[in-house]
C-alpha positions as CSV (number, residue, x, y, z in Angstrom):
1,M,0.0,0.0,0.0
2,N,1.4,3.4,-1.0
3,N,1.7,6.0,1.5
4,E,0.3,9.2,0.1
5,L,0.7,12.7,1.5
6,V,-2.7,14.3,1.6
7,S,-2.6,18.0,1.9
8,I,-5.6,19.6,3.4
9,K,-6.0,23.2,2.4
10,E,-6.1,25.4,5.5
11,K,-9.0,27.8,5.4
12,K,-8.2,31.5,5.4
13,K,-9.6,33.7,8.1
14,I,-11.5,36.6,6.7
15,A,-12.9,39.3,8.9
16,F,-15.6,41.8,7.7
17,I,-16.0,45.0,9.6
18,V,-19.0,47.2,8.8
19,E,-20.6,50.3,10.3
20,H,-23.8,51.9,9.1
21,S,-23.3,55.2,7.3
22,Q,-26.1,57.8,7.1
23,T,-24.9,59.0,3.7
24,K,-24.4,55.5,2.1
25,G,-27.5,53.9,3.6
26,L,-27.9,50.2,4.4
27,Y,-26.5,48.8,1.2
28,P,-22.9,48.4,2.4
29,L,-24.3,46.0,5.1
30,E,-26.1,44.1,2.3
31,R,-22.8,43.9,0.4
32,V,-21.0,42.4,3.4
33,A,-23.8,39.9,4.1
34,T,-23.8,38.9,0.4
35,M,-20.0,38.4,0.1
36,A,-19.7,36.7,3.5
37,K,-22.4,34.2,2.5
38,L,-20.5,33.5,-0.7
39,L,-17.1,33.1,1.0
40,E,-18.2,31.1,4.0
41,K,-18.5,27.9,1.9
42,E,-14.8,27.9,1.4
43,E,-13.2,30.0,4.1
44,S,-13.6,30.9,7.8
45,I,-15.7,34.1,8.1
46,W,-16.2,36.6,10.9
47,I,-18.4,39.7,10.8
48,F,-17.9,42.6,13.2
49,L,-20.8,45.1,13.2
50,K,-20.6,48.4,15.1
51,S,-23.5,49.2,17.4
52,A,-26.3,49.0,14.9
53,S,-30.0,49.4,14.6
54,N,-32.5,46.5,14.4
55,E,-32.7,47.1,10.7
56,A,-29.0,46.6,10.3
57,V,-28.9,43.4,12.4
58,Q,-31.9,42.1,10.5
59,I,-30.0,42.3,7.2
60,F,-27.6,39.6,8.5
61,A,-30.4,37.6,10.2
62,N,-32.1,37.3,6.9
63,E,-29.0,35.5,5.6
64,Q,-28.7,33.4,8.8
65,I,-25.6,35.3,9.8
66,S,-24.9,36.3,13.4
67,P,-22.4,39.2,13.5
68,I,-20.3,40.1,16.5
69,L,-21.4,43.5,17.8
70,F,-19.0,46.0,19.1
71,N,-19.4,49.6,20.5
72,Q,-15.9,50.9,20.7
73,Y,-12.9,50.4,18.4
74,N,-10.7,49.2,21.2
75,E,-13.1,46.3,21.6
76,L,-12.7,45.6,17.9
77,T,-8.9,45.8,18.1
78,K,-8.9,43.1,20.8
79,H,-11.1,40.8,18.7
80,I,-8.8,41.3,15.7
81,R,-5.6,40.8,17.7
82,N,-6.9,37.5,19.0
83,L,-8.2,36.4,15.6
84,Q,-5.1,37.4,13.5
85,P,-7.1,37.3,10.2
86,D,-5.5,36.8,6.8
87,L,-7.8,39.4,5.3
88,I,-9.9,42.3,6.7
89,V,-12.7,43.7,4.6
90,Q,-14.1,47.1,5.7
91,D,-17.3,48.6,4.4
92,G,-19.9,51.2,5.3
93,K,-18.6,54.3,7.2
94,D,-15.5,56.0,5.9
95,T,-12.5,55.1,8.0
96,L,-10.2,57.2,10.2
97,I,-6.4,56.8,10.2
98,E,-6.2,55.9,13.9
99,H,-8.7,53.1,13.5
100,V,-6.9,51.5,10.5
101,E,-3.5,51.8,12.3
102,Q,-4.9,49.9,15.3
103,L,-5.9,47.0,13.1
104,K,-3.0,46.8,10.5
105,P,-0.4,45.1,12.8
106,Y,-2.8,42.1,13.3
107,C,-3.7,41.4,9.7
108,K,-1.8,40.6,6.5
109,T,-4.1,42.4,4.1
110,L,-6.7,45.2,4.3
111,V,-9.4,45.7,1.7
112,H,-11.9,48.6,1.9
113,F,-15.1,49.2,-0.1
114,D,-16.1,52.7,-1.1
115,D,-13.9,54.3,1.6
116,F,-13.4,58.1,1.2
117,G,-12.0,58.6,4.6
118,D,-8.4,59.4,5.6
119,G,-7.9,55.7,6.6
120,A,-8.3,54.5,3.0
121,Q,-4.7,55.4,2.2
122,F,-3.5,52.6,4.5
123,A,-5.6,49.9,2.9
124,D,-3.9,47.5,0.5
125,C,-6.9,48.0,-1.8
126,N,-9.9,50.3,-1.9
127,I,-12.6,48.8,-4.2
128,V,-14.9,51.6,-5.3
129,A,-18.4,51.4,-6.9
130,L,-19.2,55.1,-6.1
131,F,-16.3,56.2,-8.4
132,E,-15.8,59.7,-9.9
133,E,-14.5,60.6,-13.3
134,T,-10.9,59.4,-13.7
135,K,-8.4,61.6,-11.9
136,E,-4.7,61.8,-12.7
137,N,-3.8,62.0,-9.0
138,A,-6.1,59.1,-7.9
139,A,-4.6,56.9,-5.1
140,Q,-2.6,53.9,-6.3
141,N,-4.6,51.5,-4.2
142,I,-7.9,52.1,-5.8
143,L,-9.8,49.6,-8.0
144,A,-12.9,51.3,-9.4
145,G,-15.7,50.1,-11.6
146,P,-19.2,48.8,-11.8
147,Y,-18.0,45.4,-10.7
148,A,-17.7,46.7,-7.2
149,F,-21.4,46.4,-6.6
150,A,-22.5,43.1,-5.1
151,I,-25.9,41.7,-6.1
152,T,-28.3,40.5,-3.5
153,D,-30.3,37.3,-4.2
154,T,-33.5,39.4,-4.3
155,I,-32.2,41.6,-7.1
156,R,-30.9,38.6,-9.0
157,Q,-34.3,36.9,-8.8
158,I,-36.0,40.1,-10.0
159,A,-33.6,40.4,-12.9
160,E,-34.2,36.8,-13.9
161,S,-38.0,37.1,-13.6
162,R,-38.5,40.4,-15.6
163,A,-39.9,39.2,-18.9
164,S,-40.4,42.3,-21.0
165,N,-39.8,46.1,-21.3
166,E,-43.0,46.8,-23.1
167,L,-44.8,49.8,-21.7
168,S,-47.8,49.2,-19.4
169,S,-51.0,50.9,-20.1
170,P,-50.9,53.5,-18.5
171,P,-47.0,53.6,-18.2
172,H,-45.8,52.9,-14.6
173,I,-43.3,55.4,-13.1
174,V,-41.7,54.4,-9.8
175,V,-40.1,57.2,-7.7
176,A,-37.5,55.8,-5.3
177,Y,-35.0,58.0,-3.5
178,E,-33.2,55.7,-1.2
179,D,-30.6,56.3,1.6
180,G,-32.7,58.8,3.5
181,D,-33.6,61.4,0.8
182,E,-32.2,64.2,2.8
183,N,-33.5,67.0,0.6
184,N,-36.9,65.3,0.1
185,L,-36.5,64.9,-3.7
186,T,-39.5,62.5,-3.4
187,Y,-41.8,65.4,-2.8
188,R,-40.2,67.6,-5.4
189,T,-40.3,64.9,-8.1
190,L,-43.9,63.9,-7.4
191,R,-45.0,67.5,-7.6
192,H,-43.4,67.9,-11.0
193,L,-44.9,64.6,-12.3
194,T,-48.4,65.5,-11.2
195,Q,-48.3,68.4,-13.7
196,L,-47.9,66.0,-16.7
197,N,-51.2,65.9,-18.5
198,I,-50.9,62.4,-19.8
199,P,-52.2,59.0,-18.5
200,L,-49.7,57.7,-16.0
201,K,-49.5,55.3,-13.1
202,I,-47.1,56.8,-10.4
203,T,-46.0,54.9,-7.4
204,V,-43.9,56.6,-4.7
205,A,-41.6,54.1,-2.9
206,I,-41.2,55.0,0.8
207,D,-38.6,52.7,2.6
208,R,-37.4,52.4,6.1
209,E,-34.8,55.2,5.8
210,Y,-37.2,58.0,4.5
211,K,-36.8,60.9,6.9
212,H,-39.7,63.1,6.1
213,S,-43.5,63.3,6.8
214,V,-45.6,61.3,4.4
215,E,-48.7,63.6,4.9
216,D,-47.7,66.1,2.2
217,L,-47.2,63.3,-0.2
218,Q,-50.6,61.9,0.6
219,M,-52.3,65.2,-0.1
220,M,-50.6,65.3,-3.5
221,V,-51.5,61.7,-4.3
222,L,-55.2,62.6,-3.8
223,T,-55.0,65.1,-6.6
224,R,-54.2,62.6,-9.4
225,R,-55.6,59.2,-10.5
226,N,-53.5,56.1,-10.5
227,T,-51.0,57.7,-8.0
228,K,-50.2,56.0,-4.8
229,I,-47.6,55.7,-1.9
230,F,-46.1,52.3,-1.3
231,K,-44.5,51.9,2.1
232,H,-42.3,48.9,2.6
233,E,-38.8,48.4,4.2
234,R,-37.6,47.3,0.7
235,A,-40.0,49.3,-1.4
236,L,-38.0,49.6,-4.6
237,E,-37.3,45.9,-4.8
238,Q,-41.0,45.2,-4.5
239,L,-41.8,47.5,-7.4
240,L,-38.9,46.8,-9.8
241,T,-40.7,43.9,-11.6
242,E,-43.5,46.2,-12.8
243,A,-41.7,49.6,-13.3
244,D,-41.5,51.0,-16.8
245,I,-39.4,53.9,-15.6
246,V,-37.5,54.4,-12.3
247,I,-36.6,57.9,-11.0
248,C,-34.1,57.6,-8.2
249,N,-31.0,59.0,-6.5
250,A,-27.5,58.7,-7.8
251,S,-25.7,56.5,-5.2
252,Y,-26.1,52.6,-5.1
253,T,-29.8,52.6,-6.3
254,P,-28.9,52.9,-10.1
255,Y,-26.9,49.7,-9.8
256,K,-30.0,47.8,-8.6
257,V,-32.0,49.2,-11.5
258,A,-29.2,48.5,-14.1
259,A,-28.9,44.9,-12.9
260,V,-32.6,44.4,-13.7
261,G,-32.6,46.5,-16.8
262,V,-35.2,49.4,-16.4
263,P,-35.0,52.8,-18.1
264,C,-33.9,55.2,-15.3
265,I,-33.7,58.9,-14.5
266,T,-31.3,59.9,-11.7
267,A,-31.0,63.0,-9.6
268,A,-28.3,63.5,-7.0
269,Q,-29.4,64.0,-3.4
270,N,-26.2,66.0,-2.6
271,E,-22.8,67.1,-3.9
272,V,-21.3,63.8,-3.1
273,E,-23.8,61.9,-5.2
274,L,-23.4,64.5,-7.9
275,N,-19.8,63.3,-8.4
276,N,-20.7,59.7,-8.9
277,A,-19.8,58.8,-12.5
278,F,-21.8,55.5,-12.8
279,P,-25.4,56.8,-13.4
280,R,-24.6,58.6,-16.7
281,E,-25.7,58.4,-20.3
282,H,-22.9,55.9,-21.4
283,H,-24.3,53.4,-18.9
284,G,-27.9,54.0,-20.0
285,F,-29.2,56.6,-17.6
286,I,-30.6,60.1,-17.9
287,H,-28.9,62.2,-15.2
288,L,-30.5,65.4,-14.2
289,G,-27.7,66.7,-11.9
290,L,-28.4,68.0,-8.4
291,G,-31.9,67.2,-7.4
292,R,-32.7,70.2,-5.3
293,K,-32.0,72.4,-8.4
294,M,-34.1,70.2,-10.7
295,K,-36.5,72.1,-12.9
296,Q,-39.9,70.9,-13.7
297,S,-39.2,71.1,-17.5
298,N,-36.1,68.9,-17.2
299,I,-37.7,66.0,-15.4
300,Q,-40.9,66.2,-17.6
301,N,-38.8,66.2,-20.8
302,A,-36.8,63.2,-19.5
303,V,-39.9,61.3,-18.8
304,M,-41.5,62.1,-22.2
305,E,-38.3,61.2,-24.0
306,L,-38.4,57.7,-22.6
307,L,-42.2,57.3,-23.0
308,L,-42.3,58.5,-26.6
309,H,-39.2,56.8,-28.1
310,E,-39.1,53.0,-27.9
311,A,-35.6,53.0,-29.3
312,R,-34.4,55.3,-26.5
313,R,-35.8,52.9,-23.9
314,E,-34.2,49.9,-25.6
315,R,-30.9,51.6,-25.8
316,A,-31.0,52.5,-22.1
317,V,-31.7,48.9,-21.1
318,R,-29.1,47.5,-23.5
319,K,-26.4,49.7,-22.1
320,Q,-27.3,48.7,-18.6
321,L,-27.4,44.9,-19.3
322,E,-24.1,45.1,-21.2
323,L,-22.4,45.9,-17.9
324,E,-23.3,42.4,-16.7
325,I,-23.7,43.6,-13.1
326,I,-25.6,40.4,-12.4
327,E,-22.2,38.6,-12.7
328,N,-20.4,40.9,-10.2
329,N,-20.5,38.6,-7.2
330,E,-18.1,36.0,-8.8
331,V,-15.7,38.8,-9.8
332,L,-15.7,40.2,-6.2
333,K,-15.4,36.7,-4.7
334,S,-12.3,36.0,-6.9
335,L,-10.8,39.3,-6.1
336,L,-11.2,38.9,-2.3
337,L,-9.8,35.4,-2.4
338,D,-6.8,36.7,-4.3
339,F,-6.1,39.1,-1.5
340,A,-6.7,36.5,1.2
341,Y,-4.2,34.1,-0.5
342,E,-1.8,36.9,-1.3
343,R,-2.1,36.4,-5.0
344,H,-2.6,40.1,-5.6
345,N,-0.2,42.5,-7.2
346,M,-1.6,46.0,-7.2
347,V,0.9,47.3,-9.7
348,S,-0.2,44.8,-12.3
349,L,-3.9,45.4,-11.4
C-alpha cells in the first residue's frame, strides 16, 4: 500500500468590519452579508458590526448570519488581535487613520469598499463602486468600476423574472429616492410629475430610511388618479418587476436598476452623489444633476423622451445589461480570495 501525502487546504480567516453610514445607507451592510455568504462555503468568516439598529442586524439575520457586535474600536482591536485574520474587509462608514492603524499590525491584508476617509490610504486596496470621473492623482490602491457592486439574491431573482420592457397601459413610473432622501426629492419629483397631463401610473416608494413626513405626499396623491404611496422596508425591490421607468437618487440605487434593466432617470441628493460617475448616459441613464436644483421642465422632458421613443428605452436597457452587473459577485469573490491568499499585485492590477 502506497503512503500518500494528503494536503488539506487550511482555510483562510476573513474578517468583515462594517458600520452603518447615514450617507451611504444600508446597502454596504447588504454587500457584506452577500459576500460573507458566498465566501463562508470555502473560508472561515467573521463579521464585526458596530453598534447597529435593528434594521441593520436584520439584514444579517435574513442570511442566517450572526455578526459580532461592538461599541468601541478598542473592543474591535482586541477581537482582531486574538483572531489574526488573513484578510480584513471594511465597508460602510469612511475610516479614520487611527482606527486602521490599530488593526493593521494584526492582519496581513486590508481591503476597503467605497472608503473616502483618511484611513483609506492605509488599505492594500480600496474597491470603489461610487467612483468619480478618472483623476490623474487618484490613489494607487484604488480599484474602481461597476464590478464593485455586489448583487443580493433578491435583485438577482427580479432580474431573472423580468420578462419584458414593453410599456404598461398606462405607463408605470416608480419614484424611489433611497438612503434617507435628505432634501426630500421624493416630494419635489412627485409635484413635477403630477403636472404632466398624460395618463400615468405613479408609485412613490417609501422605505425604512425615508426621513420626512408622508402627509404632504398623501395630499398630493389625492389630486391625481393612479397615483399611490407604497410603504415597505424594501419598497424599490417590491416595485422593480413592474416599473416602466424608475426615478431615483445617484448612489447605489442605479446599480440595482441596471442589474434588472429598467429605463432610469437619476437626480443627485447631494454634492457627493453629484460626483458619482456611474449613473450617466454611457451606462444607460438620464442624469438630471443636483436634485434640489431640478427644474420641472427637465424631469418632464426626460420622462417624455423615454415614453415616446421606444428605441431610446431599448438603448438604455441594452447599455445597462451590457455591464453584466448580475455577474459581479463572482468577480468580487475571486478578487477577495486573491487578496486572502496573497495572489494580488496592485501594480499589475
